Every structure is written in structure tokens, then in C-alpha cells.
A tleap script that builds the chain and sets N, CA, C and O, in Angstrom:
source leaprc.protein.ff14SB
mol = sequence {
  NMET ARG ARG ASP LYS SER ASN SER LEU LEU
  ALA LEU ALA THR ALA ALA LEU ALA ALA LEU
  ALA GLY CYS ALA SER ALA PRO PRO SER VAL
  VAL PRO ALA ALA ASN ASP ALA TYR GLN LEU
  ARG VAL SER GLY ALA ARG TYR GLU SER GLN
  ALA ASP THR ASN ILE LYS ALA LEU ALA ILE
  ALA SER ASP TYR CYS ALA LYS LEU ASP LYS
  HIE LEU LEU PHE ARG GLN SER THR GLU SER
  GLY GLU HIE SER TRP ALA ALA LYS GLN GLU
  ASP LEU THR PHE VAL CYS SER ASP ALA ASN
  ASP PRO GLU LEU VAL ARG ALA ASN ALA PRO
  ARG ASP ALA GLY ILE VAL ALA GLN CGLN
}
set mol.1.N position { -38.963 29.474 -12.338 }
set mol.1.CA position { -38.262 29.595 -11.079 }
set mol.1.C position { -38.131 28.226 -10.414 }
set mol.1.O position { -37.066 27.874 -9.907 }
set mol.2.N position { -39.211 27.467 -10.422 }
set mol.2.CA position { -39.207 26.151 -9.798 }
set mol.2.C position { -38.225 25.225 -10.508 }
set mol.2.O position { -37.545 24.424 -9.867 }
set mol.3.N position { -38.156 25.336 -11.829 }
set mol.3.CA position { -37.256 24.487 -12.601 }
set mol.3.C position { -35.789 24.817 -12.272 }
set mol.3.O position { -34.971 23.904 -12.157 }
set mol.4.N position { -35.453 26.072 -12.124 }
set mol.4.CA position { -34.092 26.477 -11.766 }
set mol.4.C position { -33.706 25.934 -10.395 }
set mol.4.O position { -32.567 25.520 -10.180 }
set mol.5.N position { -34.657 25.939 -9.479 }
set mol.5.CA position { -34.406 25.443 -8.127 }
set mol.5.C position { -34.148 23.934 -8.149 }
set mol.5.O position { -33.237 23.456 -7.472 }
set mol.6.N position { -34.935 23.184 -8.917 }
set mol.6.CA position { -34.747 21.733 -8.978 }
set mol.6.C position { -33.440 21.384 -9.690 }
set mol.6.O position { -32.785 20.410 -9.320 }
set mol.7.N position { -33.048 22.161 -10.703 }
set mol.7.CA position { -31.762 21.926 -11.374 }
set mol.7.C position { -30.603 22.198 -10.429 }
set mol.7.O position { -29.611 21.469 -10.434 }
set mol.8.N position { -30.723 23.239 -9.622 }
set mol.8.CA position { -29.672 23.556 -8.649 }
set mol.8.C position { -29.559 22.457 -7.611 }
set mol.8.O position { -28.453 22.072 -7.230 }
set mol.9.N position { -30.690 21.949 -7.151 }
set mol.9.CA position { -30.696 20.875 -6.169 }
set mol.9.C position { -30.095 19.607 -6.760 }
set mol.9.O position { -29.336 18.914 -6.082 }
set mol.10.N position { -30.416 19.294 -7.997 }
set mol.10.CA position { -29.874 18.120 -8.668 }
set mol.10.C position { -28.358 18.249 -8.834 }
set mol.10.O position { -27.625 17.285 -8.611 }
set mol.11.N position { -27.892 19.424 -9.219 }
set mol.11.CA position { -26.454 19.659 -9.382 }
set mol.11.C position { -25.732 19.529 -8.049 }
set mol.11.O position { -24.643 18.958 -7.992 }
set mol.12.N position { -26.313 20.045 -6.987 }
set mol.12.CA position { -25.713 19.948 -5.661 }
set mol.12.C position { -25.644 18.490 -5.190 }
set mol.12.O position { -24.627 18.054 -4.652 }
set mol.13.N position { -26.723 17.750 -5.395 }
set mol.13.CA position { -26.751 16.332 -5.001 }
set mol.13.C position { -25.723 15.524 -5.785 }
set mol.13.O position { -25.051 14.660 -5.222 }
set mol.14.N position { -25.599 15.800 -7.076 }
set mol.14.CA position { -24.621 15.098 -7.907 }
set mol.14.C position { -23.202 15.396 -7.448 }
set mol.14.O position { -22.370 14.491 -7.385 }
set mol.15.N position { -22.918 16.644 -7.128 }
set mol.15.CA position { -21.591 17.029 -6.656 }
set mol.15.C position { -21.270 16.359 -5.321 }
set mol.15.O position { -20.146 15.909 -5.101 }
set mol.16.N position { -22.258 16.296 -4.436 }
set mol.16.CA position { -22.044 15.662 -3.127 }
set mol.16.C position { -21.762 14.171 -3.286 }
set mol.16.O position { -20.869 13.639 -2.627 }
set mol.17.N position { -22.512 13.495 -4.149 }
set mol.17.CA position { -22.285 12.070 -4.375 }
set mol.17.C position { -20.925 11.814 -5.013 }
set mol.17.O position { -20.242 10.852 -4.660 }
set mol.18.N position { -20.539 12.658 -5.933 }
set mol.18.CA position { -19.231 12.502 -6.569 }
set mol.18.C position { -18.108 12.677 -5.549 }
set mol.18.O position { -17.117 11.947 -5.578 }
set mol.19.N position { -18.264 13.633 -4.661 }
set mol.19.CA position { -17.247 13.855 -3.627 }
set mol.19.C position { -17.149 12.660 -2.685 }
set mol.19.O position { -16.050 12.237 -2.326 }
set mol.20.N position { -18.280 12.123 -2.290 }
set mol.20.CA position { -18.277 10.955 -1.415 }
set mol.20.C position { -17.705 9.742 -2.115 }
set mol.20.O position { -16.966 8.975 -1.498 }
set mol.21.N position { -18.018 9.545 -3.367 }
set mol.21.CA position { -17.486 8.411 -4.123 }
set mol.21.C position { -15.977 8.523 -4.243 }
set mol.21.O position { -15.276 7.513 -4.176 }
set mol.22.N position { -15.472 9.718 -4.417 }
set mol.22.CA position { -14.034 9.922 -4.504 }
set mol.22.C position { -13.332 9.550 -3.217 }
set mol.22.O position { -12.241 8.980 -3.255 }
set mol.23.N position { -13.926 9.855 -2.085 }
set mol.23.CA position { -13.335 9.505 -0.796 }
set mol.23.C position { -13.353 8.002 -0.582 }
set mol.23.O position { -12.391 7.439 -0.058 }
set mol.24.N position { -14.423 7.352 -0.978 }
set mol.24.CA position { -14.553 5.916 -0.745 }
set mol.24.C position { -13.599 5.119 -1.615 }
set mol.24.O position { -13.160 4.042 -1.213 }
set mol.25.N position { -13.270 5.617 -2.790 }
set mol.25.CA position { -12.444 4.839 -3.700 }
set mol.25.C position { -11.014 5.350 -3.791 }
set mol.25.O position { -10.258 4.926 -4.666 }
set mol.26.N position { -10.640 6.247 -2.908 }
set mol.26.CA position { -9.278 6.788 -2.951 }
set mol.26.C position { -8.280 5.678 -2.640 }
set mol.26.O position { -8.447 4.957 -1.657 }
set mol.27.N position { -7.246 5.533 -3.463 }
set mol.27.CA position { -6.259 4.486 -3.215 }
set mol.27.C position { -5.405 4.832 -2.002 }
set mol.27.O position { -5.282 6.002 -1.639 }
set mol.28.N position { -4.812 3.811 -1.373 }
set mol.28.CA position { -3.919 4.075 -0.243 }
set mol.28.C position { -2.756 4.949 -0.712 }
set mol.28.O position { -2.279 4.804 -1.837 }
set mol.29.N position { -2.310 5.845 0.144 }
set mol.29.CA position { -1.225 6.726 -0.261 }
set mol.29.C position { 0.062 6.374 0.467 }
set mol.29.O position { 0.051 5.964 1.627 }
set mol.30.N position { 1.161 6.543 -0.237 }
set mol.30.CA position { 2.493 6.327 0.310 }
set mol.30.C position { 2.930 7.640 0.938 }
set mol.30.O position { 2.845 8.695 0.310 }
set mol.31.N position { 3.400 7.573 2.181 }
set mol.31.CA position { 3.856 8.778 2.877 }
set mol.31.C position { 5.312 8.598 3.305 }
set mol.31.O position { 5.716 7.493 3.667 }
set mol.32.N position { 6.096 9.662 3.268 }
set mol.32.CA position { 7.499 9.572 3.690 }
set mol.32.C position { 7.600 9.258 5.184 }
set mol.32.O position { 6.792 9.721 5.990 }
set mol.33.N position { 8.597 8.472 5.525 }
set mol.33.CA position { 8.908 8.144 6.920 }
set mol.33.C position { 10.372 8.515 7.151 }
set mol.33.O position { 11.007 9.099 6.273 }
set mol.34.N position { 10.902 8.188 8.296 }
set mol.34.CA position { 12.288 8.538 8.629 }
set mol.34.C position { 13.297 7.726 7.814 }
set mol.34.O position { 12.984 6.643 7.319 }
set mol.35.N position { 14.503 8.262 7.683 }
set mol.35.CA position { 15.642 7.576 7.054 }
set mol.35.C position { 15.360 7.099 5.633 }
set mol.35.O position { 15.634 5.943 5.308 }
set mol.36.N position { 14.824 7.959 4.792 }
set mol.36.CA position { 14.559 7.656 3.382 }
set mol.36.C position { 13.575 6.507 3.175 }
set mol.36.O position { 13.533 5.909 2.100 }
set mol.37.N position { 12.802 6.206 4.178 }
set mol.37.CA position { 11.824 5.125 4.082 }
set mol.37.C position { 10.439 5.720 3.794 }
set mol.37.O position { 10.222 6.924 3.925 }
set mol.38.N position { 9.523 4.852 3.403 }
set mol.38.CA position { 8.144 5.242 3.141 }
set mol.38.C position { 7.225 4.300 3.906 }
set mol.38.O position { 7.589 3.166 4.218 }
set mol.39.N position { 6.031 4.791 4.200 }
set mol.39.CA position { 5.026 3.972 4.873 }
set mol.39.C position { 3.760 3.936 4.034 }
set mol.39.O position { 3.452 4.859 3.280 }
set mol.40.N position { 3.043 2.837 4.195 }
set mol.40.CA position { 1.825 2.607 3.449 }
set mol.40.C position { 0.880 1.796 4.321 }
set mol.40.O position { 1.291 0.810 4.933 }
set mol.41.N position { -0.381 2.203 4.381 }
set mol.41.CA position { -1.390 1.440 5.116 }
set mol.41.C position { -2.456 1.004 4.126 }
set mol.41.O position { -3.044 1.829 3.429 }
set mol.42.N position { -2.700 -0.301 4.071 }
set mol.42.CA position { -3.685 -0.866 3.159 }
set mol.42.C position { -4.710 -1.634 3.972 }
set mol.42.O position { -4.356 -2.415 4.856 }
set mol.43.N position { -5.973 -1.412 3.673 }
set mol.43.CA position { -7.065 -2.148 4.315 }
set mol.43.C position { -7.658 -3.128 3.316 }
set mol.43.O position { -7.886 -2.789 2.154 }
set mol.44.N position { -7.901 -4.322 3.772 }
set mol.44.CA position { -8.519 -5.339 2.927 }
set mol.44.C position { -9.995 -5.483 3.261 }
set mol.44.O position { -10.463 -5.013 4.298 }
set mol.45.N position { -10.703 -6.128 2.382 }
set mol.45.CA position { -12.118 -6.399 2.613 }
set mol.45.C position { -12.266 -7.529 3.629 }
set mol.45.O position { -11.329 -8.291 3.867 }
set mol.46.N position { -13.434 -7.624 4.214 }
set mol.46.CA position { -13.671 -8.656 5.241 }
set mol.46.C position { -13.468 -10.069 4.701 }
set mol.46.O position { -13.038 -10.957 5.437 }
set mol.47.N position { -13.773 -10.281 3.431 }
set mol.47.CA position { -13.667 -11.622 2.854 }
set mol.47.C position { -12.241 -11.962 2.399 }
set mol.47.O position { -11.968 -13.107 2.039 }
set mol.48.N position { -11.333 -10.982 2.412 }
set mol.48.CA position { -9.954 -11.227 1.981 }
set mol.48.C position { -9.108 -11.737 3.140 }
set mol.48.O position { -9.369 -11.430 4.303 }
set mol.49.N position { -8.104 -12.511 2.804 }
set mol.49.CA position { -7.186 -13.005 3.832 }
set mol.49.C position { -6.126 -11.937 4.130 }
set mol.49.O position { -6.002 -10.945 3.413 }
set mol.50.N position { -5.376 -12.166 5.195 }
set mol.50.CA position { -4.286 -11.246 5.520 }
set mol.50.C position { -3.253 -11.275 4.399 }
set mol.50.O position { -2.666 -10.244 4.069 }
set mol.51.N position { -3.029 -12.441 3.816 }
set mol.51.CA position { -2.071 -12.553 2.710 }
set mol.51.C position { -2.501 -11.700 1.519 }
set mol.51.O position { -1.662 -11.061 0.885 }
set mol.52.N position { -3.802 -11.681 1.207 }
set mol.52.CA position { -4.306 -10.842 0.107 }
set mol.52.C position { -3.997 -9.371 0.368 }
set mol.52.O position { -3.575 -8.647 -0.534 }
set mol.53.N position { -4.211 -8.940 1.602 }
set mol.53.CA position { -3.966 -7.542 1.978 }
set mol.53.C position { -2.474 -7.226 1.910 }
set mol.53.O position { -2.088 -6.150 1.453 }
set mol.54.N position { -1.633 -8.160 2.361 }
set mol.54.CA position { -0.177 -7.968 2.301 }
set mol.54.C position { 0.300 -7.850 0.850 }
set mol.54.O position { 1.141 -7.009 0.534 }
set mol.55.N position { -0.238 -8.688 -0.016 }
set mol.55.CA position { 0.150 -8.665 -1.432 }
set mol.55.C position { -0.257 -7.345 -2.077 }
set mol.55.O position { 0.485 -6.794 -2.889 }
set mol.56.N position { -1.440 -6.834 -1.715 }
set mol.56.CA position { -1.869 -5.528 -2.226 }
set mol.56.C position { -0.873 -4.446 -1.823 }
set mol.56.O position { -0.482 -3.620 -2.648 }
set mol.57.N position { -0.461 -4.452 -0.550 }
set mol.57.CA position { 0.471 -3.441 -0.049 }
set mol.57.C position { 1.812 -3.535 -0.773 }
set mol.57.O position { 2.377 -2.514 -1.163 }
set mol.58.N position { 2.321 -4.750 -0.954 }
set mol.58.CA position { 3.592 -4.919 -1.646 }
set mol.58.C position { 3.505 -4.485 -3.103 }
set mol.58.O position { 4.461 -3.923 -3.638 }
set mol.59.N position { 2.375 -4.738 -3.747 }
set mol.59.CA position { 2.196 -4.322 -5.140 }
set mol.59.C position { 2.179 -2.801 -5.258 }
set mol.59.O position { 2.786 -2.245 -6.173 }
set mol.60.N position { 1.490 -2.127 -4.343 }
set mol.60.CA position { 1.442 -0.659 -4.359 }
set mol.60.C position { 2.839 -0.087 -4.109 }
set mol.60.O position { 3.254 0.855 -4.784 }
set mol.61.N position { 3.560 -0.654 -3.143 }
set mol.61.CA position { 4.913 -0.179 -2.831 }
set mol.61.C position { 5.857 -0.423 -4.014 }
set mol.61.O position { 6.676 0.436 -4.341 }
set mol.62.N position { 5.745 -1.569 -4.642 }
set mol.62.CA position { 6.590 -1.889 -5.788 }
set mol.62.C position { 6.317 -0.941 -6.953 }
set mol.62.O position { 7.249 -0.472 -7.606 }
set mol.63.N position { 5.046 -0.660 -7.211 }
set mol.63.CA position { 4.680 0.292 -8.272 }
set mol.63.C position { 5.221 1.688 -7.964 }
set mol.63.O position { 5.692 2.391 -8.858 }
set mol.64.N position { 5.151 2.080 -6.699 }
set mol.64.CA position { 5.649 3.393 -6.288 }
set mol.64.C position { 7.151 3.496 -6.575 }
set mol.64.O position { 7.612 4.490 -7.137 }
set mol.65.N position { 7.901 2.478 -6.191 }
set mol.65.CA position { 9.343 2.492 -6.429 }
set mol.65.C position { 9.650 2.432 -7.927 }
set mol.65.O position { 10.580 3.090 -8.395 }
set mol.66.N position { 8.882 1.658 -8.672 }
set mol.66.CA position { 9.093 1.546 -10.121 }
set mol.66.C position { 8.921 2.910 -10.804 }
set mol.66.O position { 9.640 3.227 -11.752 }
set mol.67.N position { 7.969 3.712 -10.321 }
set mol.67.CA position { 7.770 5.052 -10.884 }
set mol.67.C position { 8.978 5.954 -10.632 }
set mol.67.O position { 9.216 6.907 -11.374 }
set mol.68.N position { 9.733 5.645 -9.586 }
set mol.68.CA position { 10.955 6.388 -9.283 }
set mol.68.C position { 12.175 5.752 -9.963 }
set mol.68.O position { 13.303 6.208 -9.776 }
set mol.69.N position { 11.938 4.694 -10.754 }
set mol.69.CA position { 12.982 3.911 -11.420 }
set mol.69.C position { 13.924 3.287 -10.392 }
set mol.69.O position { 15.145 3.284 -10.552 }
set mol.70.N position { 13.312 2.761 -9.333 }
set mol.70.CA position { 14.075 2.118 -8.259 }
set mol.70.C position { 13.426 0.777 -7.928 }
set mol.70.O position { 12.399 0.408 -8.498 }
set mol.71.N position { 14.047 0.059 -6.994 }
set mol.71.CA position { 13.568 -1.257 -6.584 }
set mol.71.C position { 13.102 -1.217 -5.132 }
set mol.71.O position { 13.627 -0.460 -4.315 }
set mol.72.N position { 12.121 -2.032 -4.833 }
set mol.72.CA position { 11.547 -2.106 -3.495 }
set mol.72.C position { 12.452 -2.898 -2.563 }
set mol.72.O position { 12.892 -3.996 -2.903 }
set mol.73.N position { 12.727 -2.346 -1.398 }
set mol.73.CA position { 13.385 -3.062 -0.310 }
set mol.73.C position { 12.445 -3.031 0.892 }
set mol.73.O position { 12.136 -1.964 1.422 }
set mol.74.N position { 12.004 -4.189 1.308 }
set mol.74.CA position { 11.093 -4.344 2.433 }
set mol.74.C position { 11.823 -4.011 3.730 }
set mol.74.O position { 12.980 -4.393 3.905 }
set mol.75.N position { 11.161 -3.304 4.638 }
set mol.75.CA position { 11.746 -2.990 5.937 }
set mol.75.C position { 10.946 -3.582 7.097 }
set mol.75.O position { 11.504 -4.307 7.921 }
set mol.76.N position { 9.660 -3.286 7.172 }
set mol.76.CA position { 8.862 -3.757 8.305 }
set mol.76.C position { 7.407 -3.905 7.890 }
set mol.76.O position { 6.896 -3.166 7.049 }
set mol.77.N position { 6.759 -4.886 8.506 }
set mol.77.CA position { 5.344 -5.135 8.239 }
set mol.77.C position { 4.618 -5.324 9.565 }
set mol.77.O position { 5.073 -6.063 10.438 }
set mol.78.N position { 3.492 -4.650 9.700 }
set mol.78.CA position { 2.647 -4.841 10.871 }
set mol.78.C position { 1.250 -5.160 10.382 }
set mol.78.O position { 0.636 -4.377 9.657 }
set mol.79.N position { 0.758 -6.310 10.785 }
set mol.79.CA position { -0.564 -6.759 10.354 }
set mol.79.C position { -1.558 -6.572 11.480 }
set mol.79.O position { -1.211 -6.676 12.657 }
set mol.80.N position { -2.808 -6.294 11.105 }
set mol.80.CA position { -3.864 -6.243 12.112 }
set mol.80.C position { -5.162 -6.734 11.498 }
set mol.80.O position { -5.474 -6.440 10.344 }
set mol.81.N position { -5.875 -7.453 12.255 }
set mol.81.CA position { -7.156 -8.039 11.897 }
set mol.81.C position { -7.473 -9.003 13.028 }
set mol.81.O position { -7.027 -10.151 13.018 }
set mol.82.N position { -8.230 -8.545 13.984 }
set mol.82.CA position { -8.385 -9.274 15.235 }
set mol.82.C position { -9.142 -10.586 15.105 }
set mol.82.O position { -8.891 -11.529 15.856 }
set mol.83.N position { -10.064 -10.650 14.160 }
set mol.83.CA position { -10.868 -11.860 13.985 }
set mol.83.C position { -10.856 -12.241 12.521 }
set mol.83.O position { -10.563 -11.414 11.657 }
set mol.84.N position { -11.173 -13.488 12.243 }
set mol.84.CA position { -11.164 -13.934 10.853 }
set mol.84.C position { -12.193 -13.182 10.014 }
set mol.84.O position { -12.013 -13.056 8.803 }
set mol.85.N position { -13.259 -12.684 10.622 }
set mol.85.CA position { -14.294 -11.967 9.868 }
set mol.85.C position { -14.044 -10.455 9.821 }
set mol.85.O position { -14.759 -9.729 9.131 }
set mol.86.N position { -13.038 -9.986 10.549 }
set mol.86.CA position { -12.744 -8.547 10.579 }
set mol.86.C position { -11.919 -8.153 9.357 }
set mol.86.O position { -11.193 -8.970 8.791 }
set mol.87.N position { -12.041 -6.904 8.966 }
set mol.87.CA position { -11.227 -6.388 7.866 }
set mol.87.C position { -9.754 -6.418 8.277 }
set mol.87.O position { -9.420 -6.128 9.426 }
set mol.88.N position { -8.891 -6.763 7.348 }
set mol.88.CA position { -7.458 -6.869 7.619 }
set mol.88.C position { -6.769 -5.554 7.251 }
set mol.88.O position { -7.236 -4.815 6.384 }
set mol.89.N position { -5.647 -5.275 7.928 }
set mol.89.CA position { -4.843 -4.096 7.613 }
set mol.89.C position { -3.380 -4.488 7.549 }
set mol.89.O position { -2.929 -5.380 8.269 }
set mol.90.N position { -2.657 -3.823 6.693 }
set mol.90.CA position { -1.216 -4.011 6.552 }
set mol.90.C position { -0.557 -2.642 6.615 }
set mol.90.O position { -0.864 -1.765 5.808 }
set mol.91.N position { 0.351 -2.454 7.573 }
set mol.91.CA position { 1.171 -1.251 7.657 }
set mol.91.C position { 2.564 -1.658 7.202 }
set mol.91.O position { 3.247 -2.431 7.874 }
set mol.92.N position { 2.974 -1.135 6.064 }
set mol.92.CA position { 4.230 -1.546 5.437 }
set mol.92.C position { 5.209 -0.381 5.432 }
set mol.92.O position { 4.859 0.735 5.047 }
set mol.93.N position { 6.434 -0.647 5.862 }
set mol.93.CA position { 7.523 0.324 5.773 }
set mol.93.C position { 8.533 -0.233 4.775 }
set mol.93.O position { 8.933 -1.393 4.865 }
set mol.94.N position { 8.942 0.611 3.817 }
set mol.94.CA position { 9.836 0.144 2.766 }
set mol.94.C position { 10.758 1.269 2.309 }
set mol.94.O position { 10.562 2.435 2.653 }
set mol.95.N position { 11.762 0.895 1.531 }
set mol.95.CA position { 12.727 1.821 0.956 }
set mol.95.C position { 12.771 1.563 -0.541 }
set mol.95.O position { 12.673 0.417 -0.979 }
set mol.96.N position { 12.920 2.625 -1.328 }
set mol.96.CA position { 13.134 2.496 -2.762 }
set mol.96.C position { 14.623 2.666 -3.011 }
set mol.96.O position { 15.206 3.689 -2.650 }
set mol.97.N position { 15.241 1.661 -3.631 }
set mol.97.CA position { 16.694 1.642 -3.763 }
set mol.97.C position { 17.107 1.568 -5.234 }
set mol.97.O position { 16.400 0.992 -6.061 }
set mol.98.N position { 18.267 2.161 -5.546 }
set mol.98.CA position { 18.846 2.045 -6.884 }
set mol.98.C position { 19.320 0.615 -7.126 }
set mol.98.O position { 19.609 -0.118 -6.180 }
set mol.99.N position { 19.397 0.227 -8.380 }
set mol.99.CA position { 19.791 -1.139 -8.735 }
set mol.99.C position { 21.205 -1.480 -8.263 }
set mol.99.O position { 21.473 -2.639 -7.946 }
set mol.100.N position { 22.109 -0.513 -8.208 }
set mol.100.CA position { 23.484 -0.787 -7.777 }
set mol.100.C position { 23.754 -0.331 -6.347 }
set mol.100.O position { 24.911 -0.149 -5.968 }
set mol.101.N position { 22.711 -0.144 -5.555 }
set mol.101.CA position { 22.869 0.186 -4.138 }
set mol.101.C position { 23.451 -1.038 -3.423 }
set mol.101.O position { 22.968 -2.150 -3.636 }
set mol.102.N position { 24.478 -0.862 -2.576 }
set mol.102.CA position { 25.099 -2.005 -1.885 }
set mol.102.C position { 24.106 -2.843 -1.077 }
set mol.102.O position { 24.257 -4.062 -1.005 }
set mol.103.N position { 23.103 -2.221 -0.475 }
set mol.103.CA position { 22.109 -2.978 0.292 }
set mol.103.C position { 21.313 -3.920 -0.613 }
set mol.103.O position { 21.033 -5.056 -0.231 }
set mol.104.N position { 20.954 -3.460 -1.792 }
set mol.104.CA position { 20.197 -4.286 -2.730 }
set mol.104.C position { 21.083 -5.380 -3.314 }
set mol.104.O position { 20.647 -6.523 -3.449 }
set mol.105.N position { 22.321 -5.039 -3.659 }
set mol.105.CA position { 23.246 -6.022 -4.220 }
set mol.105.C position { 23.536 -7.111 -3.204 }
set mol.105.O position { 23.574 -8.292 -3.547 }
set mol.106.N position { 23.741 -6.719 -1.955 }
set mol.106.CA position { 24.041 -7.700 -0.902 }
set mol.106.C position { 22.878 -8.662 -0.694 }
set mol.106.O position { 23.091 -9.837 -0.398 }
set mol.107.N position { 21.651 -8.172 -0.848 }
set mol.107.CA position { 20.488 -9.033 -0.664 }
set mol.107.C position { 20.422 -10.118 -1.736 }
set mol.107.O position { 19.834 -11.175 -1.503 }
set mol.108.N position { 21.012 -9.876 -2.903 }
set mol.108.CA position { 20.989 -10.852 -3.988 }
set mol.108.C position { 22.239 -11.724 -4.024 }
set mol.108.O position { 22.383 -12.540 -4.934 }
set mol.109.N position { 23.145 -11.575 -3.063 }
set mol.109.CA position { 24.383 -12.344 -3.056 }
set mol.109.C position { 24.080 -13.823 -2.869 }
set mol.109.O position { 23.193 -14.179 -2.093 }
set mol.110.N position { 24.808 -14.692 -3.575 }
set mol.110.CA position { 24.582 -16.127 -3.413 }
set mol.110.C position { 24.979 -16.589 -2.015 }
set mol.110.O position { 25.918 -16.059 -1.421 }
set mol.111.N position { 24.282 -17.547 -1.512 }
set mol.111.CA position { 24.553 -18.077 -0.183 }
set mol.111.C position { 25.613 -19.179 -0.282 }
set mol.111.O position { 25.731 -19.849 -1.308 }
set mol.112.N position { 26.368 -19.354 0.783 }
set mol.112.CA position { 27.393 -20.391 0.828 }
set mol.112.C position { 26.711 -21.742 1.040 }
set mol.112.O position { 26.159 -22.004 2.109 }
set mol.113.N position { 26.751 -22.588 0.027 }
set mol.113.CA position { 26.083 -23.891 0.095 }
set mol.113.C position { 26.811 -24.841 1.044 }
set mol.113.O position { 26.244 -25.864 1.429 }
set mol.114.N position { 28.048 -24.532 1.431 }
set mol.114.CA position { 28.801 -25.398 2.323 }
set mol.114.C position { 28.389 -25.290 3.780 }
set mol.114.O position { 28.825 -26.101 4.596 }
set mol.115.N position { 27.570 -24.322 4.127 }
set mol.115.CA position { 27.148 -24.138 5.506 }
set mol.115.C position { 25.913 -25.003 5.770 }
set mol.115.O position { 24.934 -24.952 5.025 }
set mol.116.N position { 25.974 -25.784 6.824 }
set mol.116.CA position { 24.866 -26.670 7.182 }
set mol.116.C position { 24.337 -26.262 8.550 }
set mol.116.O position { 25.108 -26.097 9.495 }
set mol.117.N position { 23.047 -26.104 8.653 }
set mol.117.CA position { 22.429 -25.748 9.946 }
set mol.117.C position { 22.413 -26.970 10.842 }
set mol.117.O position { 22.048 -28.063 10.408 }
set mol.118.N position { 22.807 -26.787 12.084 }
set mol.118.CA position { 22.813 -27.873 13.044 }
set mol.118.C position { 22.026 -27.465 14.269 }
set mol.118.O position { 21.906 -26.284 14.596 }
set mol.119.N position { 21.482 -28.492 14.952 }
set mol.119.CA position { 20.750 -28.218 16.203 }
set mol.119.C position { 21.620 -28.480 17.387 }
set mol.119.O position { 21.182 -28.307 18.524 }
savepdb mol mol.pdb
quit
């Protein structure tokens, strides 16, 4: 009887630890937003820079669009990390676009080299 009780307790403890580990290591999820856009929130470690966190978010968004056989179009980025030692966050809004979508094609259009910026 005692052995059955200890096995049950061990199984329960193992299940609880597995559940907690799953929550801690869950990857950031992409959620639908308005106008065919998606949102993603990525948190970085305290030792990572804001740029590291931004790159992680862009990589996740790019992979998400690639799985849909589409290309990533950046829409908006909001960064947060109040102090250099604080964990950084990136809230990214993006769109997954077809290769021949006019918005994507226009973004790759060559620029007019004859235009000179003046002050």
C-alpha cells in the first residue's frame, strides 16, 4: 500500500513539473490582428539587447509567413525595456503577403538615382 502511494505521488510530481516546464518554454505565439495583419510579442532575456529581441521577433514572423508560403511585410514595432538591465520586449505587427502582391512588389522597386536630398 505504501509503495502504491509513493508511486502515485511521484507520478503526480512528475506531471506537475512537466506542465510547468511546458509553460516556461512555450514559444511566443502569433495572433491575428485587424486588416489581415498579425501580432507577436517576444520577450528577451535580461542580458540580451533590444536588437537581439527585435531579431528574434522578426525571425519568428518570417518563419510564420514562410509556412504560409508568403513573405513578411513589416507594419509596426513597439519596444519596451525601461532600463538596460531590464528584460526587453518587442511587440511586432506584420502582414504575410504573396510574392506578386502590389505592396510587396512596390517595396522592391528601384529608387530614382537622379533625386538628390537637399537641406
